N, C-alpha and C positions, 0 to 999 in steps of 0.2 A: 384344203388345209384342215378344216374341222374334222373331216373323216380320218385324215392321217393322225391327228392328235388323239382321236377316239381310239384308233388302232393301237397307238403307242401306249395310251393310258390303260387299255385293256390288257396288253402284254405285261405291263408293270404290275398290275393287280394280280394277274395269273401267276407270275413269278413269285411275288410276295406271298400269295395265298398258298401256293405249292410248298414253299419253304416253311411256312408256319405249320402247315398240316403235317409235313414230314417230321419236323422237330417235336411237335406236340404228340404225334402218334408214337414216335420212338421213345419219348420220355414216359408215356403211359405204359408202353411195353416193358420198360425197365421196372416201373413200379409194380406191374402185374407179374413180373418175373417170367415174361415171355422169352423163349430161347433166342439168343442172338441169331441163330440160323433162320428162324421164322421171321424175325424182325427184318433181316436183310432181304429175304426172299419176297415177302409180302409187302411190308410197309414201305421200304425204299422203292421197290418195283412199282407198287401202286402209286405211291406219292409222286414220283417223277412223271407218271403218266396221267396224273389227276387233271392237269390242264387240258390234255387231249380228250379225256373222258367228259369233262364238263362242257367243253366247247362243242364236241360232237353231239352230245345229248341235246344241248340247247338248240343246235342247228337242226337236228332231226325233228325234234318236237315243233320247232318253229317253221317247218316246211322249207328248209334249205339243205336238201340232201347232198348237193354238190360240195358245199362247205364241210359237211359232216364226213363224207368219204374222202374228199380231197385232203382234209386235215390229217387223217390217219396215214394215208399213202404218202403224202408229202413229208410228214414227220419222220416216217421210217427211212425215207430216202435221205433226209437231212441228217438223221442220227448217224448213218453209216458214212456217207460221203463228206458231209460238212464237219460234224463233231469229231469223228475219229480222224479225219484228215487234219484238222487243227491240232488235236492232241498229239498225233504222231510227229507233226512239225515242231511242237514244243519240246518233245523228248521221244527218241526212239523207244518203242514199247515192246519189251521182252515179255513173252507170254508162255504159259504152259498149256499146250493144246488139249491135254487131257482134262484140264479144269474147265475149259470152254466148249468141249466137244458136244455135250448134250444140248446146250442152249444154241450153239451155232447151227447145228443140224435142225433143231426145232424152228429156228427163224426161217430157214429155207423151206422146210415142210409147211409151215404156216402160210408162207407167201404162196406156195403152190396151191394150197387149199383155197386161199382167197381167189386165185386166178380161176380155179375150177368153179367155185360158187358164183363168181361174178360174171361168168361166161355168158349168161343170158341177160346181161345188162341190168341186173337188179339183185338186191339182197333181201329176201323175204324172211318171215319169221322162222321158217324151217331152216334156212341157211344160218340164221342167227343162233338157233338152237345147236346146230352142228359146231359152229365156232365156239360157243360157250362150253359145249361138252368137251371139245378138244382142249380148251383152256383149263377146265377142271381136271382133265386127265393129266395135263402137263404139271399142274400144281401138286397133284397127288404123287405123281411119278418123281418129281423133283424132291419133295419133302421126304418121301419114303426112302429113296436111294441115298439121300444125304443124312437122314436121321438114323437109318438102320444099316446102310451099306458102306459107310465110311467113304463116300464119294469125295474126290478131291475138290469138287465145286462147293462143298459145305463151307470150307474155309473162305472161299470167295464171297459167298453171301453174308457170312459173318463180317467180313471186312467191309462190305458195302455199307452195312449199318454203322460201322465205326468211322467211316469217312465223314459222317454228319456229326459235328460237335456243337457245343454251346446249347444244351437242351434246357428247357424250363425245369425248375427243381420242385415246386410244390403243386398240389392238386389244382389250386385255383388258376395258376398260370398255365398248367397243362391243358385244362379245359378251355381257357381263353384262347390258347394257340390253335387248338383243334377247331373250335367254333368260328373264331375270327378268320382262320385260314379257309374254311369252307365258304364263309360269306364272301371273302375276297375272290375266291375262285368263281363263284356263281355270278357276282357282280362284274368281275373282269370278263367273263365269257360273254355276257350280254353287251357290254360296252365294245368289246373287240368285234363281235359279229355285226353290230350296227356300223362300225367304221369300215369293216371289210366289205359289207354290202354296198355302202356308199361309194367306196373306191371302185368297186366293180362297175357300178352304174356310171360313175363319172368318166372312166376310161373305156367304157363299152366293151369290157371283157367279161368272160363268164365267171360265175362264182367259183367254179372248179379251179380256175387258174389262180385266183386269190387264195383259195383254201390250200392249194398245193404248194404255195410259195410263202406269202407273207404270214398267213395264219399258222402254217405248219412250222415255220422257223420260230415264230413267237411261242408256240406251245412246247417247243423242244428246248427252250432255254434252261429249264431245271436239269435236264440230262446234260446239257452243255456245261453248266456250273459244276455239277458233281464230277463229271469226267475230266474237266480241266484241273480241278483240285487234285484228283487222283493222279493225273499225268505229272503235275509238278512234284508230287510226293513219290514219283516213280512206282506207283501202284497200277501198273498197266493192266493186270488181270481185272482189277476193279473197274477201271474206265471202260474197257471193252465189254466186260460182263454187264455193266449198267446199261449200255446201249443195246446189247442183245436181249436182256430182260425187258427193257422198255418196248422194243419192237414186238416181242411176243405178247406183252400186255395189250399193246395197241391193236394188233391185228385180230387176236382171238377174243380178248376181254372187252376192250372199248368198242370195237366195231360190232361185236356180238350183242352187247347191251343196247347200243344205238339202234341196230336193225331190229331188235326184239321189240323195242318201244315203238318204232315207226319204220316199216319197210322202206328201204332206200334204193331208188334207181341209181345206177352207176353211170356217170358221164362217159360218153363215147371216147373222149380224149384219154381218160384213165384206162379204158379197155385197150385202146390202140397204142398207147405210149407209156404212161406212167407205171402201170403194173409190171411192165417188162423191165423198166429201169430199176424198180425196187427188187425184183428177182435177180437181175444181173448184179446189182450192188451187193446183195446178200451172198451170192455165189463167189464173187470176187473176194469179199472179205474172208469167206471160208477158206478159199485157196491161199490167200496171203497168210492166214494164221497157221495153216497146216504145212505149207511148203518151207517157210522160213522160220517158224516158231517165234516170229517177232513182227511187229508192224514198224517198218523202218521209216525214216524221214522221206525217202524217195517214194515209198508206197503211200505215205500220207499225202505227199504232193499229187500222186496219181488220183487218189480219192477226191482231193479238193478240186483238181482240174476237172474230174468227172462231174462234180456238182456244178461247176461253172458252165460246162458244156450242156448239162441237163437244163439249166436255167435258160441258156441261149436258145436251145432248140424249143424249149417250152414257150418262150415268148416270141418265137418266129414261126417255125413250121407248125407247131401244135398250139397256136394261140387261141383257137376257137373253144 
């Protein structure tokens, strides 16, 4: 019970910290006259992935690589199957494929890159450098095409920033939001990891299983919050774009930083099962977006059932 409470407390601290960091950073960007495009692309994208970043770095440095890698892979699976499944059930999501084309293809490409690099059951510093170089290339490509090429996705990233409202107004509150948000993220990560390890030990399951499920869903809650708000507002492109952007940040940025700080062995279960689930989910989402130009309630139901099936298999056939 204590470990469950620690896990729940850690998740609450992470969510609160992520929210405060995003709002503080966006308010600072307004004061510094940072373009709405850059705010949406970087601040919202980084902010919603901040829990994954802090938890994975803490786990990597603390000698818990299965939690670090499992958190990223599990979060990407939850983002597509769980979050978009729930959003589509709330409201059918009409999308403009041209707006999402670049990020959807990048998610599939980043997943394939992860599969190739993790093929030897480890992510070393060279692998981390490749991931971070790919991440930097994506950011440069995204900003250049949207800033100078009038890409349709430019409006999407501007809209992502606009989904976050009620920002702090003066410099003192802005600084307080940023610093307190970071403190909550760091503290929440430590509390969450302590609870997660305790639960794994109590139920005699691997840390990879806990990282792929409980920790992953917990760190995905900021993406869930922003995506659900966008779904209720009928801003389907923003909801889906938020998930795609988060998955890119997770695989290339968060995993790259974590493996650069501490080389990470990759659990055999992730190699045999979970990496193929995240690839399959990414491809299915790409097909849904391009064939129907919408994410219907039926397709949302398929995604949600896919997540339930993933959990069932994960806790039975691939429990080790």
